[in-house]
Backbone as CSV, one residue per row, in Angstrom:
resi,resn,N_x,N_y,N_z,CA_x,CA_y,CA_z,C_x,C_y,C_z
1,MET,105.518,106.039,101.594,106.646,106.495,100.789,106.497,105.950,99.377
2,ASN,106.641,106.828,98.335,106.486,106.335,96.969,107.742,105.622,96.501
3,HIS,107.623,104.945,95.333,108.737,104.116,94.857,109.961,104.959,94.516
4,GLY,109.731,106.197,94.011,110.857,107.058,93.685,111.681,107.396,94.904
5,LEU,111.006,107.704,96.031,111.724,108.009,97.271,112.446,106.783,97.807
6,LYS,111.801,105.606,97.686,112.453,104.380,98.138,113.750,104.138,97.366
7,ARG,113.694,104.363,96.033,114.901,104.176,95.220,115.973,105.179,95.625
8,LEU,115.533,106.419,95.924,116.490,107.442,96.342,117.154,107.050,97.656
9,PHE,116.345,106.567,98.624,116.913,106.133,99.898,117.962,105.036,99.679
10,LYS,117.625,104.078,98.817,118.556,102.973,98.586,119.839,103.465,97.927
11,SER,119.702,104.396,96.989,120.883,104.909,96.304,121.787,105.698,97.244
12,LEU,121.193,106.286,98.285,121.967,107.049,99.259,122.387,106.204,100.458
13,GLY,122.092,104.924,100.407,122.405,104.061,101.534,121.442,104.222,102.677
14,LEU,120.216,104.726,102.395,119.248,104.995,103.446,118.031,104.079,103.348
15,ALA,118.241,102.858,102.888,117.141,101.889,102.924,116.695,101.728,104.364
16,LYS,115.427,101.395,104.549,114.873,101.343,105.899,115.715,100.449,106.808
17,HIS,116.042,100.965,107.963,116.893,100.259,108.927,116.187,98.999,109.421
18,GLN,116.978,97.980,109.700,116.438,96.703,110.145,115.632,96.841,111.428
19,ALA,116.042,97.746,112.323,115.310,97.922,113.582,113.901,98.449,113.326
20,LEU,113.744,99.329,112.344,112.416,99.829,111.988,111.567,98.725,111.362
21,LYS,112.181,97.921,110.519,111.456,96.808,109.888,110.961,95.820,110.947
22,LYS,111.838,95.478,111.876,111.474,94.510,112.911,110.352,95.056,113.787
23,ASN,110.456,96.342,114.133,109.432,96.971,114.953,108.070,96.918,114.251
24,LYS,108.052,97.236,112.975,106.797,97.221,112.222,106.217,95.810,112.136
25,GLN,107.091,94.817,111.939,106.628,93.425,111.867,105.950,93.003,113.164
26,ILE,106.547,93.378,114.296,105.962,93.031,115.592,104.601,93.698,115.757
27,LEU,104.518,94.975,115.379,103.294,95.739,115.594,102.170,95.331,114.649
28,CYS,102.514,94.788,113.497,101.473,94.351,112.553,100.619,93.238,113.152
29,GLY,101.165,92.506,114.101,100.403,91.452,114.761,99.764,91.906,116.063
30,LEU,99.734,93.219,116.305,99.208,93.726,117.562,97.712,93.454,117.688
31,ASP,97.329,92.826,118.793,95.920,92.557,119.106,95.411,93.686,119.995
32,TRP,94.453,94.464,119.489,93.962,95.636,120.191,92.916,95.292,121.254
33,ASN,92.562,94.025,121.372,91.448,93.634,122.239,91.873,92.946,123.529
34,LYS,93.169,92.928,123.824,93.635,92.301,125.054,93.482,93.261,126.229
35,PRO,93.462,92.741,127.466,93.433,93.612,128.641,94.651,94.540,128.658
36,LEU,94.499,95.721,129.197,95.568,96.710,129.200,96.828,96.209,129.899
37,GLU,96.649,95.336,130.880,97.811,94.790,131.597,98.719,93.973,130.690
38,ASP,98.205,93.519,129.554,98.976,92.645,128.680,99.918,93.395,127.741
39,TYR,99.827,94.715,127.707,100.641,95.488,126.763,101.884,96.047,127.428
40,ASP,102.920,96.192,126.621,104.107,96.931,127.030,103.935,98.382,126.599
41,PHE,104.263,99.300,127.490,104.253,100.722,127.171,105.660,101.267,127.379
42,VAL,106.091,102.169,126.516,107.335,102.893,126.730,106.982,104.368,126.861
43,VAL,107.243,104.907,128.053,106.986,106.316,128.332,108.284,107.069,128.072
44,PHE,108.240,108.094,127.201,109.498,108.735,126.837,109.366,110.252,126.785
45,ASP,110.542,110.893,126.786,110.617,112.348,126.682,111.931,112.691,125.997
46,THR,111.944,113.839,125.326,113.180,114.332,124.725,113.470,115.726,125.251
47,GLU,114.742,116.082,125.260,115.133,117.476,125.482,115.649,118.005,124.145
48,LEU,115.238,119.233,123.808,115.453,119.784,122.477,116.174,121.128,122.560
49,THR,116.817,121.520,121.455,117.435,122.852,121.404,116.399,123.918,121.082
50,GLY,115.217,123.526,120.658,114.136,124.440,120.312,112.943,123.633,119.843
51,LEU,111.952,124.288,119.279,110.705,123.609,118.932,110.462,123.478,117.431
52,GLU,111.463,123.738,116.619,111.306,123.649,115.170,112.090,122.448,114.624
53,PRO,111.380,121.353,114.237,112.088,120.140,113.794,113.027,120.350,112.612
54,SER,112.744,121.345,111.767,113.591,121.554,110.591,114.933,122.186,110.933
55,SER,115.035,122.837,112.095,116.288,123.514,112.445,116.825,123.151,113.831
56,ASP,115.952,122.735,114.751,116.398,122.372,116.091,116.679,120.872,116.176
57,GLU,117.272,120.438,117.304,117.746,119.057,117.416,117.421,118.450,118.777
58,ILE,117.388,117.119,118.794,117.274,116.367,120.046,118.643,116.330,120.717
59,VAL,118.695,116.683,122.002,119.972,116.624,122.725,119.964,115.574,123.833
60,SER,118.794,115.017,124.157,118.766,113.858,125.053,117.431,113.137,124.916
61,ILE,117.461,111.843,125.193,116.265,110.998,125.167,116.233,110.204,126.466
62,GLY,115.069,110.172,127.094,114.875,109.356,128.292,113.598,108.551,128.159
63,ALA,113.606,107.322,128.633,112.424,106.470,128.516,112.416,105.423,129.616
64,VAL,111.216,104.993,129.985,111.051,103.928,130.971,109.972,102.981,130.467
65,ARG,110.145,101.703,130.714,109.182,100.704,130.258,108.158,100.407,131.351
66,VAL,106.916,100.246,130.934,105.814,99.891,131.827,105.255,98.550,131.375
67,GLN,105.239,97.573,132.271,104.684,96.250,131.989,103.726,95.869,133.103
68,ASN,102.622,95.235,132.730,101.598,94.870,133.703,101.164,96.100,134.513
69,LEU,101.164,97.258,133.822,100.802,98.547,134.428,101.657,98.869,135.649
70,ARG,102.945,98.499,135.558,103.913,98.839,136.595,105.173,99.373,135.929
71,ILE,105.779,100.375,136.558,107.049,100.901,136.064,108.153,99.897,136.352
72,ILE,108.904,99.528,135.328,110.007,98.578,135.484,111.297,99.399,135.596
73,ILE,111.742,99.610,136.824,112.882,100.489,137.074,114.134,100.009,136.346
74,GLY,114.297,98.711,136.210,115.487,98.171,135.557,115.463,98.271,134.047
75,LYS,114.362,98.765,133.460,114.260,98.872,132.002,114.057,100.336,131.627
76,THR,115.161,101.064,131.615,115.130,102.469,131.246,116.117,102.723,130.109
77,PHE,115.936,103.864,129.465,116.843,104.287,128.391,117.161,105.752,128.629
78,PHE,118.444,106.097,128.589,118.818,107.496,128.687,120.127,107.725,127.966
79,CYS,120.193,108.822,127.239,121.456,109.212,126.607,121.400,110.677,126.214
80,TYR,122.575,111.294,126.153,122.726,112.598,125.526,123.020,112.366,124.049
81,ALA,122.689,113.358,123.235,122.971,113.274,121.804,123.718,114.534,121.380
82,LYS,124.828,114.355,120.705,125.648,115.494,120.272,124.997,116.155,119.062
83,PRO,124.587,117.424,119.174,123.933,118.090,118.036,124.934,118.475,116.948
84,LYS,124.411,118.727,115.764,125.272,119.139,114.649,125.767,120.568,114.847
85,LYS,124.912,121.387,115.487,125.260,122.797,115.722,125.571,123.010,117.202
86,PRO,126.319,124.061,117.535,126.619,124.333,118.957,125.345,124.481,119.776
87,LEU,125.390,124.018,121.007,124.234,124.077,121.898,123.948,125.532,122.266
88,PRO,122.727,126.020,122.030,122.400,127.414,122.393,122.536,127.637,123.892
89,LYS,122.947,128.852,124.291,123.140,129.148,125.709,121.839,129.026,126.501
90,ASP,120.726,129.487,125.922,119.465,129.400,126.658,119.028,127.960,126.844
91,SER,119.396,127.074,125.901,119.086,125.656,126.045,119.863,125.066,127.216
92,THR,121.119,125.486,127.378,121.937,125.012,128.498,121.320,125.423,129.829
93,LEU,120.808,126.640,129.893,120.199,127.124,131.128,118.937,126.351,131.471
94,ILE,118.152,126.002,130.445,116.896,125.294,130.681,117.145,123.836,131.064
95,HIS,117.979,123.149,130.302,118.138,121.705,130.470,119.279,121.316,131.408
96,ARG,120.120,122.289,131.763,121.281,122.010,132.621,122.219,120.986,131.975
97,ILE,122.211,120.926,130.660,123.138,120.062,129.929,124.361,120.903,129.578
98,THR,125.527,120.478,130.037,126.733,121.271,129.832,127.358,120.967,128.473
99,PRO,128.141,121.920,127.932,128.855,121.661,126.670,129.738,120.412,126.745
100,ASP,130.358,120.160,127.928,131.214,118.975,128.060,130.408,117.688,127.907
101,GLN,129.221,117.649,128.512,128.376,116.463,128.376,128.009,116.215,126.915
102,ILE,127.710,117.278,126.211,127.321,117.165,124.811,128.505,116.764,123.934
103,MET,129.678,117.344,124.198,130.863,117.040,123.381,131.246,115.576,123.494
104,GLU,130.993,114.967,124.645,131.355,113.568,124.856,130.266,112.604,124.381
105,ALA,129.107,113.136,123.981,127.979,112.291,123.595,128.130,111.776,122.167
106,GLN,127.417,110.684,121.888,127.364,110.160,120.526,126.418,111.007,119.684
107,PRO,126.638,111.048,118.368,125.664,111.703,117.484,124.334,110.953,117.529
108,LEU,123.255,111.660,117.257,121.928,111.070,117.337,121.782,109.856,116.429
109,GLU,122.391,109.902,115.249,122.239,108.789,114.309,122.807,107.481,114.850
110,GLU,123.764,107.563,115.793,124.333,106.356,116.391,123.477,105.842,117.549
111,ILE,122.661,106.720,118.106,121.817,106.372,119.251,120.476,105.786,118.823
112,LEU,119.936,106.301,117.719,118.568,105.971,117.313,118.289,104.477,117.169
113,PRO,119.167,103.676,116.542,118.843,102.246,116.427,118.616,101.574,117.781
114,ASP,119.408,101.941,118.796,119.211,101.364,120.127,117.875,101.803,120.718
115,PHE,117.511,103.063,120.489,116.243,103.542,121.034,115.065,102.886,120.326
116,VAL,115.148,102.739,119.012,114.085,102.042,118.279,113.972,100.606,118.776
117,GLY,115.105,99.976,119.074,115.080,98.636,119.651,114.390,98.622,121.005
118,PHE,114.602,99.661,121.800,113.944,99.767,123.105,112.427,99.913,122.952
119,LEU,111.996,100.541,121.868,110.573,100.763,121.619,109.846,99.542,121.075
120,GLN,110.563,98.551,120.601,109.947,97.486,119.818,108.787,96.807,120.530
121,GLY,107.656,96.784,119.813,106.472,96.093,120.288,105.671,96.851,121.317
122,ALA,106.070,98.084,121.663,105.428,98.822,122.744,104.493,99.906,122.219
123,VAL,103.538,100.265,123.056,102.735,101.460,122.844,103.513,102.632,123.432
124,ILE,103.695,103.697,122.655,104.463,104.850,123.111,103.562,105.790,123.905
125,VAL,104.110,106.326,124.997,103.385,107.274,125.846,104.253,108.512,126.042
126,GLY,103.635,109.685,125.981,104.345,110.925,126.271,103.364,112.010,126.663
127,HIS,103.893,113.098,127.195,103.043,114.228,127.586,103.207,115.327,126.554
128,PHE,102.088,115.751,125.936,102.128,116.643,124.770,103.108,116.046,123.774
129,VAL,102.863,114.781,123.468,103.846,113.924,122.808,104.050,114.254,121.337
130,SER,103.165,115.028,120.725,103.284,115.302,119.292,104.605,115.987,118.960
131,ILE,105.096,116.843,119.855,106.370,117.524,119.600,107.517,116.515,119.599
132,ASP,107.572,115.668,120.633,108.644,114.663,120.711,108.603,113.721,119.508
133,ILE,107.394,113.300,119.123,107.260,112.375,117.997,107.686,113.035,116.692
134,SER,107.361,114.311,116.510,107.745,114.985,115.271,109.263,115.044,115.136
135,PHE,109.962,115.325,116.248,111.419,115.338,116.214,111.977,113.928,116.015
136,LEU,111.401,112.964,116.721,111.881,111.592,116.604,111.704,111.063,115.183
137,ASN,110.526,111.288,114.609,110.282,110.789,113.255,111.117,111.519,112.209
138,SER,111.355,112.805,112.426,112.236,113.536,111.515,113.639,112.927,111.527
139,ALA,114.095,112.560,112.733,115.436,111.975,112.867,115.500,110.564,112.287
140,THR,114.514,109.716,112.615,114.551,108.347,112.086,114.389,108.349,110.569
141,ASN,113.600,109.282,110.050,113.431,109.370,108.603,114.749,109.759,107.926
142,SER,115.495,110.665,108.559,116.761,111.121,107.997,117.859,110.071,108.094
143,PHE,117.925,109.377,109.251,119.063,108.500,109.516,118.759,107.014,109.374
144,MET,117.456,106.652,109.376,117.114,105.232,109.346,116.155,104.876,108.205
145,GLY,115.789,105.854,107.394,114.989,105.573,106.210,113.523,105.296,106.465
146,GLY,112.979,105.736,107.598,111.566,105.498,107.886,111.168,106.116,109.211
147,THR,109.906,105.965,109.573,109.390,106.566,110.793,108.859,105.501,111.753
148,ILE,108.633,105.922,113.002,108.093,105.053,114.042,106.615,104.799,113.774
149,LYS,106.178,103.544,113.886,104.784,103.186,113.611,104.017,102.737,114.861
150,ASN,104.635,102.868,116.012,103.967,102.434,117.256,102.723,103.267,117.537
151,PRO,101.676,102.655,118.100,100.541,103.452,118.604,101.044,104.430,119.657
152,ILE,100.399,105.587,119.752,100.875,106.665,120.616,99.766,107.157,121.532
153,VAL,100.074,107.267,122.814,99.151,107.776,123.817,99.697,109.093,124.362
154,ASP,98.846,110.096,124.488,99.240,111.392,125.013,98.594,111.592,126.383
155,THR,99.408,111.683,127.428,98.857,111.823,128.775,98.180,113.178,128.979
156,MET,98.565,114.187,128.203,97.868,115.460,128.309,96.420,115.306,127.846
157,LYS,96.223,114.575,126.744,94.865,114.353,126.248,94.084,113.433,127.184
158,MET,94.781,112.470,127.790,94.124,111.641,128.801,93.608,112.504,129.950
159,ALA,94.461,113.422,130.427,94.076,114.283,131.545,92.921,115.205,131.157
160,GLN,92.940,115.701,129.927,91.852,116.561,129.464,90.529,115.800,129.465
161,HIS,90.577,114.550,128.998,89.356,113.739,128.995,88.883,113.455,130.422
162,TYR,89.811,113.097,131.291,89.455,112.777,132.674,88.841,113.990,133.374
163,GLU,89.466,115.158,133.200,88.943,116.363,133.839,87.586,116.750,133.244
164,ASP,87.402,116.515,131.952,86.111,116.790,131.327,85.035,115.883,131.918
165,HIS,85.398,114.611,132.137,84.460,113.673,132.764,84.095,114.144,134.174
166,ARG,85.095,114.587,134.941,84.837,115.057,136.311,83.935,116.285,136.300
167,ARG,84.162,117.178,135.368,83.329,118.379,135.306,81.877,118.033,135.017
168,ARG,81.691,117.045,134.136,80.319,116.657,133.795,79.637,115.950,134.963
169,ARG,80.417,115.159,135.709,79.819,114.368,136.775,79.770,115.121,138.109
170,TYR,80.812,115.896,138.394,80.887,116.621,139.664,81.111,118.096,139.359
171,TYR,80.105,118.736,138.882,80.270,120.100,138.376,80.863,121.043,139.423
172,GLU,80.553,120.799,140.682,81.037,121.698,141.712,82.554,121.643,141.869
173,ASP,83.191,120.556,141.370,84.644,120.430,141.480,85.373,120.971,140.259
174,ALA,84.629,121.533,139.333,85.253,121.988,138.081,86.301,123.062,138.357
175,THR,87.406,122.966,137.654,88.477,123.952,137.762,88.700,124.537,136.379
176,SER,88.145,125.717,136.140,88.148,126.277,134.792,89.541,126.672,134.326
177,ASN,90.442,127.008,135.259,91.773,127.467,134.874,92.841,126.411,135.132
178,LEU,92.474,125.155,135.128,93.427,124.075,135.384,94.510,124.049,134.316
179,SER,95.763,123.985,134.754,96.882,123.829,133.829,97.086,122.348,133.531
180,PHE,97.361,122.035,132.269,97.615,120.650,131.881,99.107,120.392,131.687
181,GLY,99.941,121.246,132.267,101.376,120.974,132.280,101.675,119.748,133.120
182,LEU,102.750,119.066,132.793,103.089,117.812,133.462,103.244,117.996,134.968
183,ASN,104.005,118.984,135.400,104.229,119.179,136.828,102.961,119.618,137.553
184,ASP,102.185,120.483,136.913,100.953,120.966,137.537,99.970,119.824,137.760
185,LEU,99.837,118.958,136.771,98.939,117.808,136.923,99.447,116.863,138.002
186,SER,100.764,116.644,138.037,101.340,115.744,139.038,101.084,116.265,140.441
187,LYS,101.209,117.584,140.626,100.923,118.183,141.930,99.439,118.045,142.272
188,LYS,98.579,118.300,141.293,97.134,118.228,141.518,96.722,116.827,141.974
189,TYR,97.326,115.792,141.371,96.933,114.420,141.681,97.769,113.802,142.797
190,GLY,98.656,114.571,143.412,99.443,114.069,144.534,100.469,113.024,144.146
191,LEU,101.062,113.155,142.964,102.042,112.174,142.486,103.460,112.584,142.887
192,PRO,104.389,111.626,142.956,105.783,111.977,143.260,106.304,112.970,142.222
193,LEU,107.151,113.898,142.662,107.688,114.914,141.762,109.159,114.642,141.468
194,PHE,109.531,114.831,140.199,110.897,114.603,139.738,111.470,115.916,139.200
195,GLU,112.774,115.918,138.945,113.423,117.108,138.397,112.845,117.430,137.015
196,LYS,112.586,118.729,136.782,112.080,119.152,135.479,113.224,119.306,134.479
197,HIS,112.871,119.196,133.192,113.810,119.430,132.090,114.987,118.463,132.114
198,ASP,114.710,117.250,132.484,115.653,116.138,132.363,114.867,115.019,131.707
199,ALA,115.351,114.504,130.581,114.540,113.591,129.776,114.087,112.355,130.552
200,LEU,114.995,111.732,131.304,114.616,110.524,132.037,113.700,110.860,133.209
201,GLU,113.987,111.951,133.918,113.133,112.353,135.035,111.735,112.722,134.540
202,ASP,111.662,113.423,133.417,110.355,113.778,132.855,109.609,112.538,132.375
203,ALA,110.341,111.571,131.821,109.706,110.314,131.410,109.135,109.589,132.625
204,MET,109.883,109.581,133.728,109.401,108.930,134.947,108.177,109.664,135.497
205,GLN,108.221,111.011,135.471,107.072,111.800,135.917,105.833,111.475,135.077
206,THR,106.035,111.381,133.768,104.931,111.056,132.862,104.407,109.649,133.113
207,ALA,105.304,108.721,133.441,104.876,107.345,133.710,103.950,107.281,134.922
208,TYR,104.278,108.022,135.970,103.396,108.056,137.147,102.042,108.657,136.796
209,LEU,102.050,109.724,136.002,100.792,110.339,135.585,99.985,109.367,134.725
210,PHE,100.657,108.684,133.817,99.991,107.717,132.947,99.305,106.616,133.747
211,LEU,100.001,106.057,134.721,99.423,104.966,135.511,98.265,105.459,136.369
212,PHE,98.376,106.674,136.907,97.266,107.262,137.659,96.035,107.395,136.767
213,LEU,96.224,107.955,135.576,95.098,108.164,134.666,94.564,106.847,134.115
214,MET,95.457,105.872,133.928,95.001,104.571,133.440,94.025,103.929,134.424
215,LYS,94.309,104.044,135.717,93.384,103.505,136.717,92.034,104.202,136.636
216,LYS,92.061,105.512,136.424,90.811,106.256,136.299,90.045,105.827,135.060
217,PHE,90.755,105.628,133.970,90.108,105.214,132.733,89.514,103.813,132.855
218,LYS,90.233,102.931,133.535,89.693,101.579,133.735,88.418,101.623,134.559
219,SER,88.355,102.545,135.508,87.150,102.666,136.320,85.968,103.167,135.494
220,LEU,86.255,103.758,134.332,85.204,104.213,133.420,84.823,103.134,132.408
221,GLY,85.392,101.941,132.577,85.007,100.817,131.732,85.896,100.573,130.540
222,MET,87.029,101.246,130.460,87.950,101.044,129.338,89.013,100.039,129.749
223,SER,88.907,98.829,129.247,89.775,97.756,129.731,90.720,97.202,128.674
224,THR,90.553,97.588,127.409,91.431,97.111,126.335,92.046,98.307,125.612
225,LEU,93.065,98.026,124.813,93.693,99.088,124.032,92.692,99.678,123.039
226,LYS,91.865,98.839,122.469,90.856,99.330,121.534,89.898,100.279,122.240
227,ASP,89.523,99.966,123.486,88.655,100.859,124.242,89.284,102.245,124.370
228,LEU,90.586,102.267,124.656,91.255,103.540,124.875,91.319,104.380,123.606
229,PHE,91.493,103.727,122.465,91.671,104.460,121.224,90.356,104.752,120.495
230,THR,89.386,103.858,120.615,88.212,104.002,119.760,86.880,103.930,120.498
231,GLY,86.875,103.565,121.779,85.632,103.322,122.497,84.819,104.575,122.724
232,GLN,83.822,104.800,121.914,82.844,105.870,122.087,83.491,107.234,122.286
233,LYS,84.662,107.405,121.695,85.394,108.676,121.781,85.658,109.082,123.224
234,LYS,85.840,108.071,124.077,86.069,108.378,125.492,87.473,108.912,125.751
235,ALA,88.407,108.543,124.903,89.771,108.983,125.132,90.266,109.746,123.926
236,ALA,90.873,110.884,124.153,91.404,111.696,123.059,92.876,111.375,122.898
237,PHE,93.158,110.318,122.132,94.528,109.888,121.923,94.980,110.212,120.508
238,SER,96.293,110.235,120.331,96.908,110.323,118.998,97.448,108.941,118.680
239,SER,97.120,108.436,117.469,97.646,107.120,117.107,97.825,107.008,115.618
240,ASP,98.661,106.088,115.233,98.845,105.796,113.825,98.136,104.475,113.563
241,GLN,96.802,104.516,113.526,96.029,103.293,113.395,95.828,102.881,111.943
242,ASP,96.177,103.767,111.003,95.940,103.441,109.602,96.689,102.176,109.178
243,SER,97.788,101.893,109.873,98.588,100.729,109.500,98.133,99.468,110.201
244,TYR,97.133,99.565,111.072,96.724,98.417,111.865,95.223,98.250,111.807
245,SER,94.787,97.055,112.120,93.354,96.820,112.259,93.065,96.595,113.722
246,ALA,92.248,97.465,114.299,92.018,97.385,115.748,91.120,96.220,116.078
């Protein structure tokens, strides 16, 4: 962000929120060379009114924390968010979020600081996560004066890499028309199935997929965070590494 924008944020009362500052401070000391078990991961999902960040909105956020490569059931985050515009009817049909639930929810700007606090110090995980991150960063930029700087792992890209490895090693098992949708992959790998189109349930589904794929990746010799992000291009991840030294 240039100095002119920083001055504008301050003049509008949008100086970077303390939760974003604290999160960045923690992550600046991130050691990329520790065993994967030593990191905290937050697996998250959002439910949206559509796919255009400039006009659509987040209507719910769900997340679960993973520590020591285990899902911590007692450390979850879930909330509805009241949109600025009326909830579209087709969105209600997809997400099963009722107008009453939305009317009673807090606005997103009141929820975001708590969610950023939940993310602090963690590696973020999501499935086809670029969409969720684009909405999240658009919101934090608007309401908190900055964006999320956590490293980001995409389980869809993990699955693509894993399946590519299997095709190269066991060509006879190749599945040319494999779907990389969250539910399809979960069924293929025999993982527990959760309700679709619910932010917390989808986050839990993604967490199971993440841990399954993490075991596979470790068996390929990737034992540190640096291995996952940079090791011989073995993993196709999305990350904001420009702010960190791996």
